[in-house]
N, C-alpha and C positions, 0 to 999 in steps of 0.2 A: 504494500500500500504506500504509494508515493505521496509525500506531503508537499503542499504548495507554499511558495513564499508570498504571503499576502501583503508584504510591504512594497510590492512592485506589481505592475500589470493593470489590466482593465478592471476598474472598480465595479461597474455594473455587472459584468460577467461574473466576477468573484462573488458579489452579493447573491446572485441567482444560484450559482453552483454550490455555494457554501450553505445558504439558507434552505435549499430544496431538500437535502437529506434531513436537516433538522425538522422541517415541516413534516416530512414523512414519518420520522421518529416520533414526533409529538402526536401526530395523528394515530399512530399505533398505540401510544401510551394512553391516549384518551379512550381508545377502543376497549381498554380494560373496563372503564366505567360504562361505556356503551353496551358492551356484552353483558355485564352484570345487570344493567338496567333493563335490557331487552328480555333477559330470562326472568328476572324478578318481576317486572311489570306484567309480562304475559302469563307466567306460571302462578304467581302469587297475588297479583292485583295491584291497584293504584296505592292502597294503604302501605303495602310492602315497599313500593317504589319511594314513597314519602320517607319511610324509615331509612332506606339507603341514601337518599338525598341529604337528610339531616346528619346521618353518621359521616357521610363523605365530607360534608362541610366542616365538621368537628375535626376529623382526621387532618384535613388540610390546615386548619387553624393551629393545631398542636404541632404539626410537623413543620410549619412555615418558618420557624426560627432557624432550624437546621438547614432547611432548603435554601433560605436566604444566605446563610454562611457558605453553603455549597456554591451559590452563584458568584460569590466573591472569588472563586477559583478562576472564573473567566477573566477577571480584571488582573489579578496578581500574576497568574501564569501566562496570560497572553502578553502582558508587558514584558515579562522575562523572556518570552519567546522572541518578541521584537528586538530586545537587547542582545539576543543570542547568548544568554547567560546560562550555559548548560548546568553548571554546578548549582546555581541558584534554583533552577528548575527541580533538580533532584531533592534539594533541601526542602523546598516548599511543598512538593508533592508528598514527601514523608510527613511534613508537619500537618498538612491537611488530613491525611489518612488517619493519623493518631488522634488528632483533635476531634474530628467529626465522628470517629468510631465511638469515642467516649460519650460525646453529646447525644448520639443516636440511642445508645443503650439507656442513658438516663431518661431521655424523653419517652422511650418505649415503656419503661417501668412506671413513670408518672402517669402516662395515658391509660395504662392497664388498670392502675389502682383507682383513678379518679374518673373513669369513663361515665359512670352513672351520675355522679355529682355534676359533671359538666353538662350533661343532658338536662338535668333539673334546672340548672342556672339558665339554660336557653329557653326554658318554658315549654319543653317538649311535653305533649299530651301524655298522661299516665298510660294510656293504652299502647303507646309506642315505646315506652322506656325499656322494657325487657328485651325486645328484639333489637333495638338500636344499641343498647349497651353491649349485647352479645356480639353484634357485628363489629363494634368498635374494638372490643378487647382482642378479638382474633386478629384484626389488622395491626394492633399495637404489638402483638407477639411477633409479628413478622416485619416490624419496622426496619430492622437492619437490612433486610433484603430490598425493600422498597427504596430506601435511601442509597444502598450500596450500588445498585446498577445505574441509578440516575447520576451518582457521583462519578462513576467510571466514564459515563457518556460525557459529562461536563468536562472532565479532565482532557478527554480526547479533543473536544471542540476548542478548548482553550489553547491547545497546541496545534490547531489548524487542521484537525482531522474530524470531519463531520459525517463521513459515510459509514465508518465502522459501527457506530452505535445502532444503525438500522438493523444489523444482523441479529444482535442478541435481543433487541426489542421485538423483532418478528417472532423469534422463538418463544418469548414470553406470551405474546398474544395468541399464537397457535395453541400453546398449552392451556391458556386460560379458556379459549373457545371450546376445547375438548373437555376440560374438567368441570366447567360450570354446570352444564346439564346433568353430568354424572353425579356431582355432589348435591346439587339442588333437588333434583327429582329422583335420580337413581338410588342414592343413599338416603333420600328423604331428610336431608339436613336443613332444607329451607333456606332462609336468609344466611344462616351460618355457612352453608355450602358455597355461596358466592364468595364469602370472605376467605374460606380455606383454599379455593381454587386460585384466587388472586395471589395469596401469600406464597403458595407452592410454586406458581409460575414465575413470580419475581425472584424467588430464591435460585431457581435453576438458571434464569437469565443473568443474574448477578455473577454466578460462577463462570458462565460462558463468556461474559464480558471481560472478566479478569483473564481468562485464557487468551482471548483475542489480543488484549493489551500487552500481555507478556510475550506471546508467540510472535507477533508482528512488531514488537518493540515500539508500540505507539505511545507508551507512557514510560518515563524513566523511573519505574518503581525500584525501591531498594528495600532491604530487610528492615521492618519497622524499628525505629529507635526513638527515644524521647527527643522531641524537637528543642531547638534553642529558644531562649527567652524572647529574643527579638523577632523570631519567626512567628511564635504564638501571638506576640504583641501585635504584629502587623495583621495577622489573620483576624484577630478579634477587633482591631481598629477598623478594618474594612468590613468584616463579616457581621459584627453586631448591628451596625446601622442597616446593613443589607437584610439581615434576618428580621429586624424590626419593620422594614418595608413590607416584607411578606406577611408579617403578623398584622400590620395595619390593613393590608389588602384583604386577607382572609377573614379577619375579625369584622371588617366592613361588610363582606359578603354574608357573614353570619348574622349581622345586625339587620341586613336587608331581608334575609330569610325570616326573621322574626316579624317584620312588617307583613310579608306575604302570608305567614301562618295565621295572622289575625283575620284573614279572609276565609279561613276554613281549610279542610282537607283537600277539597277539589282544587283550590287555588295552589296549595302546596304541591300537589301532584303535577298540576299543569306547569308550574314554575320549575319543578324538578326536571320535567321532560324538556322544557325550553332551555334550561341550563346545560343539559347534555348537548343540545345542538349548539348552544353558545360556545361551549368548549371547542367544538369543531370549527365554527365560524371564525373564531379569533386565532386559530392556529397559525395562519399565514403571518399575521401581525406579530404574534409571539415569537415565531421562528425568525422573523426578520429582526426583531429586537435582540434576540440572542446572537444572531450573526453579526449585527452592528456592534454589539458589546464586545465580542471577540475580535473582530477586524479593527475596530477603533483602538482597542487595547494594544494590539500588535503594532499598529502604526504610531501610536503615542510612544510606545517603548522604543520604536525605531526613529523617533523624532520626525515623523513625516506628517506634520500638521496639515499640509496641503491636501493630503489624501483623507485625513480625518473629516475635514469639512465636506469633501466630495462624497464620502460615505454617507454622511447625514443627508445631503442633497438627493443623491440617488435613492437612498432608503425611503425618503418621503414620497418621491415619485412612484416608486415600486409599490409602496403601501397604498397610495391613492388608487392606482389602477386595479389592484387586486380587491380591495375592500369595496369599491363601488360595484364591481361585478358581483361580489358575494351578496351585497345588499339587494341588488336587483333579483337575484335568484331566490332569496328569502321571501320576497314579496309574493312570488308565485308558488313556492313549494313549502311554505310554513306548515300548513295542515298535514301534508304528507309526512313531514319530518316528525311532528309531534305524535301522530298516530302510530309511528313505529314503536312507541313506548307505552302509550295508554290508549284506551278506547272510550272511557267514560266521557260523555259529550261535554259536560260542564268543565271538566278538567282540561280537555282538549281545546275548548274555546278560549280559556284563559291563556294557555300557552301560545296559541296562534296569534291572539291579539297582542300579547307582549312582544313577540318576535317581529311582527309587522311594524310596530311602533319604533323599536330600537334599531331596526334595520337602517333607517335613515341616518343614524348617528355613528355607525361602525367606523367610517373613515376617520372621524375625529379621535376615536379611541386609539386607532393605529398610530396617529401622530405621537401620542404619549409613549408608545412602545419604542418607536424609532429614536426620538430625541432623548428620552431617558436612558436608552441603551448606549448612546454615544457618551453621555455624561457618566454613566457607570464605568465605561471603559477607561476613564481618567482616574477612577477611584473616589469620586466625590459622592460617596454613598449617603452621607448625612443630608446632603442637599436633596437627593432623590427621595429620601425618607420624608423630608418636609413636604415635598411636592405630592407624595402619596397621602400624607395626612390631610392635606388640603383637598385632594381629589376625592377621598372616601368619606372623611369625617366632617369636613366643612361644606362639601358639595353633595356627594352622591347619596349618603344616607339621609341627611336632612331634606334634600329635595325629593327623594323617593317618599319619605314619610309625609311631607307636606302635600305633594301632588296626589298621593293616594287618599288623603283625607279630603281634598278638595273635589276630585273627580272620580273617586272610587278605584276599582281594580286597574283600570287603564292608566291611572296616575303613576303606577309603579314603573311602567315602561317610559312614560314621559319624563319622570324625575331622573331616571337613569340616563336617558339620552341627553337631556339638558346638561347634566353634570359632565358628560363626555366632552361636550363643546367647550365649556368653561375651563375644564382642567387642561385641555390641549392648548389653550391660550396661555395658561401659566407655564406649561412645559416649554412653549416656544419662547416666551419672554426670558425665562432663565437661560435657555440655550444661547440666546443672542446676547444677553446682558450679564449673565452670572460669571462667577470666578472659578468655574470648574477647570479651566485651562491651566491654572496655576498649581494644581494639585501635584505633589511629588510623593511617590510611595516609598522609594528605596533609598532615600537619603540616609546613609549610615546603617542600612539594613541588609543590603544585598551586594 
């Protein structure tokens, strides 16, 4: 597997070729949830789908801190890649492995113990608590696998290899597709079966990912050792704000779920189905944001600022073209997509109305992914954290709450969409006027 020098060459072509495998990988990862939802929704009904939706939101909220630190690898390692600092790469890969392994174990234990209490705090209906807590606890038992294979994929992307992760994610999805019906229906495990299938699939994918990384020498792994103080310090300095970004985002999503839940089980099921489609719809923008993060980091490390600005420019153009096309498709095929997951008419109608409203605003959300991706590439994680706090807690949640009170169920989509527009303006203003260009990561550390 030949790695490309992303500090030279055609930027638009590199954005497309680098982000396309990430898009495919992310699409495959989302298919975990899609497959679970299809089987749960069709075999066990809308109520069970609501359980999985609530539990999935909690899992992402609890995991988000470590996932955010994991994202910091894109910035730290991509800049080292741009600097061509091979020894620094080895040291920081080791430091990430040790630090994140410890954090993932701690988080798994915490989530397993407090699963039921977390659900109570979210106002989960008593009728859903038992199933939701069971689904949560099984997932937390396998958290090391979920985090592990995503971490290996992130390491590869940070070093300029975006194709290899596709292979082990394909393996995970195929296993999940085979094990889901077996565990849910064949073994009569119900909702727990979906969780078991996902954990087992992720565990095997993790091991295969490590094999690929070592066999093809895609990542400079060394035998784990305790990292140096300055290495851990930089990881936490960049990773903690990055982790907080993810917690702000996921906690905001959880808060919005509480607004939806106030409209009843049909609304919750419809929103759950719409969110599954949302996860697919936003994949191109998310993949582009990840690609921009990595490519910007490499070029910042190589001191190629001329290319950094062009990466942002081409990223915005690419985002606009893709997201406008997706928005048009949603307007015509929203009902078909929602009915893949649920058949209850009231729940379906809620999901369809929501998607048709927010479809107009997807291009604005893509602007956030691109511009924040460039800023992350510099290491300015605290600034992006502030932007995300504004986006979710100053704009998205309050606007969703207010509009839903003013115009009812449709206000959820309207509030979300308006927040996309305003938050994209904040992202643009910081990109143009902010001090992210002055950020230096390795002064005295590498």
